[in-house]
C-alpha positions as CSV (number, residue, x, y, z in Angstrom):
1,M,47.6,-27.6,-106.3
2,V,44.4,-29.5,-105.3
3,Y,43.3,-29.6,-101.7
4,Q,41.4,-32.6,-100.2
5,Y,39.2,-30.5,-97.9
6,V,36.6,-27.8,-98.1
7,V,36.4,-24.8,-95.8
8,T,32.9,-23.3,-95.2
9,L,32.3,-20.0,-93.4
10,K,29.2,-19.5,-91.3
11,N,27.4,-16.2,-92.0
12,T,26.1,-15.0,-88.6
13,S,24.7,-11.7,-89.7
14,R,22.5,-12.7,-92.6
15,K,19.3,-12.2,-90.6
16,Y,20.2,-8.6,-89.8
17,I,21.3,-7.9,-93.4
18,D,18.0,-9.3,-94.8
19,T,15.9,-7.3,-92.3
20,F,17.8,-4.1,-93.2
21,S,17.4,-4.8,-96.9
22,L,13.7,-5.3,-96.5
23,L,13.3,-2.2,-94.5
24,L,15.2,-0.1,-97.1
25,L,13.0,-1.6,-99.8
26,L,9.8,-0.8,-98.0
27,I,10.9,2.8,-97.3
28,S,12.0,3.4,-100.9
29,A,8.8,2.0,-102.3
30,L,6.6,4.1,-99.9
31,L,8.6,7.2,-100.8
32,F,8.3,6.5,-104.5
33,L,4.5,6.1,-104.2
34,R,4.3,9.2,-102.1
35,E,6.1,11.2,-104.8
36,Q,3.7,9.7,-107.4
37,Y,0.7,10.7,-105.3
38,L,1.9,14.3,-104.8
39,S,2.9,14.7,-108.5
40,P,0.5,16.7,-110.6
41,N,0.5,14.1,-113.3
42,I,0.3,10.6,-112.1
43,K,1.8,8.0,-114.6
44,V,0.0,4.7,-114.2
45,P,2.9,2.4,-115.1
46,Y,5.1,4.0,-112.4
47,L,2.3,3.7,-109.9
48,F,1.8,0.0,-110.8
49,G,5.5,-0.5,-110.4
50,G,5.5,0.9,-106.9
51,F,2.6,-1.3,-105.9
52,A,4.3,-4.3,-107.5
53,I,7.5,-3.6,-105.4
54,L,5.4,-3.4,-102.2
55,A,3.6,-6.6,-103.1
56,I,6.9,-8.4,-103.7
57,A,8.3,-7.1,-100.4
58,A,5.2,-8.2,-98.5
59,W,5.4,-11.7,-100.1
60,N,9.1,-11.9,-99.2
61,F,8.3,-10.9,-95.6
62,Y,5.5,-13.5,-95.4
63,L,7.7,-16.3,-96.7
64,R,10.5,-15.3,-94.3
65,K,8.0,-15.4,-91.3
66,K,6.6,-18.7,-92.6
67,K,10.1,-20.2,-92.9
68,K,11.0,-19.0,-89.4
69,K,7.9,-20.5,-87.9
70,N,8.5,-23.9,-89.6
71,S,12.2,-23.9,-88.5
72,D,11.2,-23.0,-84.9
73,A,8.7,-25.9,-84.9
74,F,11.4,-28.2,-86.3
75,D,13.9,-27.1,-83.7
76,Q,11.4,-27.7,-80.9
77,H,10.6,-31.1,-82.3
78,R,14.3,-32.0,-82.6
79,N,15.0,-30.8,-79.1
80,Q,12.1,-32.9,-77.7
81,N,13.4,-36.0,-79.5
82,S,17.0,-35.5,-78.4
83,F,15.8,-35.1,-74.8
84,L,13.9,-38.4,-75.1
85,T,16.8,-40.3,-76.7
86,G,19.7,-38.5,-75.2
């Protein structure tokens, strides 16, 4: 049977899930680096991996803030235009 319509669901908790995921990633990377630092024999590849994870998480956080800033500016601009035309 083929239906002639599409149903979409709005995900209202994505922001909270992304924040929680980023928080868990940062905590795990910091604990991993702490264990590497306290270990008597530091393995350079593992240390590099921990710093790479932190760098990727920081880049993700930066992009998310940048996207939020741009979307806030877009919403403000849209609201101003709708006020003028509406």
